[in-house]
C-alpha positions, 0 to 999 in steps of 0.5 A, spaced: 782 894 198 788 899 197 792 901 191 797 897 187 802 894 191 799 895 198 799 888 199 792 886 198 794 879 194 799 877 200 794 879 205 788 876 202 791 870 200 793 869 207 786 871 210 783 866 205 788 860 208 786 862 215 779 862 213 779 855 209 776 858 203 778 860 196 782 867 194 779 871 189 784 875 185 781 881 183 786 882 177 784 876 174 777 879 172 780 885 168 779 884 161 785 884 156 783 891 154 784 893 161 790 890 162 793 892 156 791 899 157 794 899 164 801 896 161 801 902 157 801 906 163 794 909 162 790 909 168 783 905 168 777 910 167 770 908 170 767 905 164 773 900 164 772 899 172 764 898 172 764 891 168 770 889 172 767 890 179 761 887 177 765 880 175 769 881 182 762 882 185 759 876 182 765 871 184 764 874 191 757 872 191 758 865 188 764 863 192 760 865 198 754 862 196 758 855 195 763 855 200 760 860 206 765 865 205 770 869 200 776 873 200 778 877 195 783 882 193 780 889 189 783 896 189 776 899 190 779 905 191 772 910 191 766 909 195 762 909 189 766 902 187 765 899 194 758 901 194 757 898 187 761 891 189 756 891 195 750 892 191 752 887 185 754 882 190 748 882 194 751 879 200 754 883 206 761 885 204 767 887 209 773 891 207 780 891 209 783 897 207 791 897 207 793 904 208 799 907 205 801 913 201 809 912 201 810 912 193 817 910 194 815 903 198 809 902 193 814 903 187 819 898 191 814 893 191 811 893 184 818 893 182 819 886 185 813 883 182 814 879 177 810 878 171 805 883 173 802 889 168 802 895 173 807 900 172 810 904 177 808 910 173 800 909 175 801 909 183 800 917 183 794 916 179 791 910 184 793 915 190 789 921 187 783 916 185 783 913 192 777 915 197 779 912 204 773 908 207 769 913 212 766 911 219 759 909 216 763 904 211 764 896 213 771 897 213 777 896 217 783 900 216 790 897 217 797 900 215 800 897 209 806 896 213 804 891 218 807 883 217 802 879 213 801 875 220 799 881 224 795 884 219 791 877 218 790 877 226 787 884 226 783 883 220 780 876 223 779 879 230 775 885 226 771 880 221 769 876 227 766 882 231 763 885 224 760 878 221 753 877 219 749 873 224 749 867 218 756 867 218 757 865 225 758 857 224 762 857 218 767 863 221 767 859 228 769 853 225 775 856 220 778 860 226 
């Protein structure tokens, strides 16, 4: 989780590869209307986000049910969004928050992505919306500037400590 450009897709895909599971890209669950809205420089509102979050949650649940574990990238900028994802998924979720407020670095990263709809003009609105995870949430905070390998190492170590008991066999085989 994190703002656009924080490295969610890169870290999520690497983490999924290490766990031997599918990677679910949250951007793929947006409607054409929402993509057009963002492409035009308009931030999404909660009415745009609720059905998107529900689709992401359903995919996480279905993938975890079939494969034993799932990894997905989703901005999940507000606590209420993370709570909704967890409730709608109906399975224990762990969040890895890629933390950065460096607008210049985020802009640089977005500018180097080809074929993506998110304009750099929306970074400020994402940072304004962001509610960092609180200590009572099942979330790990990592600096977004960590290398993908280091971020995966730290995240996997945390996941193995935090995982629900029924995931022990699957995660034990994957690491």
